[in-house]
N, C-alpha and C positions, 0 to 999 in steps of 0.2 A: 791133723783133724781135719775128717771130712764136719761140709756145715750141718747135713745137717743134725747127725751124729753128736753137735758141741750143743745147738738146737733143742738137743731132746736133753741134754745134760744140764743149759741153765731152766729147761722148765722143771724136772725133777730139784732141782735145787730146790729154787723160788717154792713151788713145792711144799718144799719137808718144811723147809724156813715158813710159810703160811700158816702148815700144823703144829709147828712147836708152837709161832707165837702164839696162837688161837688157845694150846695148853694149858704153857703158861698162861693169860688173856685167863682163861675159867676155869685156873687156879690161884684167882685174885694176885698176880705177882706182878704187879701193871706201876710205871711209874705214876702216879699222881701230876708231876709235870709234866711231862713229856703226852703229846695228843697230838696221832696222827685221823687224817681223814682216812677212809674204804667208801667204800662204792658199792651198793647193795641193788646190787637186778633185779626188777622188775619185772614180775608176768602180765602186768595189766598198767594201763595208764594210769597215773594222779595225778593232779592238780601242782604237787610239787618235786614233782619229778620233773627231771633233766633226760636229756634223748644223747643218747651215746649213740652216732654216725656209724660208727666203725662193727660194732655189734649192732648194730637196728634195733636198738632197749629200751627199755625207757628205765632210767635208776638214781636212785639218793644218794645222799651224801653225808654220812652217820660223823661224827668226831671220839673219837675214842679212846681211851688209854690206853700206851705205849708199852707191851710188857716191860720188864727187864731184863737188865744184857743179861747173862750169865754162861759160861763159860760151857764147852759140848760133858764134859763132867760132871759142872754139876748140876746141866741135864740130865742125867741121867742118873741120877743121883733122886733128881724131885721125880724123876716115873720111878724109881721103885719103891717111893713113899707114898704117891698118890694113890696107888690103888687102894691103900688106907679109904681116901679120905670119902665120902662120900660125893658124888660132883652131883649137886640140885640141877645146875644149867640144862645136865646133858636131859631132865625126866619133865618133857615139856607135854602141858595136855593141849590133845589135837582136838582146837572149836572143828564141828562140823557142821554142815549145812545139811541139818536134819532131812529138809524140804524134798530134798532128791533121792531119800534109802526108801528099801519097799515098805517096811515097816510103817514108816510113815503114811503109805500109800496107804497100805490093808486099813489105817487109821483111818482116815480123812473117809475114806468107800465106807468103814463102819458107821462114821461120821455121818454120811449123807443119808444112810440108808435108814440110822435110827428120828433122824430127820423125817425122810417121805416118810416112817412106817407111823411117828405121830398124828403125823397133817392126815394122812392114811386112814385113820383109827376115826379120829375125830369127823372128817369126811363120811366115814361108816356109817359115825355114828348120829350124824346129823342127815343124811341121804335115807338111811331107814328106818332111823325112828322109833319108832310104835310098832312093829311087822313081827310075826311071832319068829324066834331065832336070831332077828336083830342084834347076837348077840357075838354070834358065832364066828363071822368075816371079825369085828372091830375084837375079841381076843386075839381070836390067831394075829390079828396083825400088831396086839402091842407087844402077843406073848414073843416078839423077838424085843423089843426094848428088855425082861424079861431076863432070856434064856442067851440067846446069839449072843447078843451088844459084845455080852463079860467075854463069851469066847474067841471072838473074831478083835478084842482089843488084847486079848493071853495070845492068844497066836499071835496078836503085832508081835511080840515084846518078845514073844520068844525067834523071832526070826532076825529082829535086832540086836538079840545078843549071838547068833549065828552069824552076822554083819561083821558084828564086832572079834568074831574072834577071825575069821577070813580075813580081816584085814590086819590080822598083829599076825 
């Protein structure tokens, strides 16, 4: 057999065993007495991470419970019935840095404009003081606070929902 073919077959067998082990662990079919150490590769450097020279990547080692040993027939039976179990480990909550989204950018701009309009309204009030029609620019500056700020914040929430839908 060709060396490349043999290497491919071995790689696929390892991947199949890994998927099988992951499935058994996710179903809670583990041996508490038997632990294995796995490497979790990171895309960033961490204080407790080690460096793998061959993969040129940082990793941490975790000790996890090993799956129980099952035959192929038992595994097929497990797969048959595992579809009835709601697997809570597959439902992850994505924590996202909200400061990089368009919605939060719009909200920040709205907050900055709100503060600037309030400050501008007070400055106009101080500068114009007792003059006739001095209240018109003050009211127009502060009307932003009453009318446009909620509209812009509402628009940012619509954008946030649209972003979430696009990611799904």
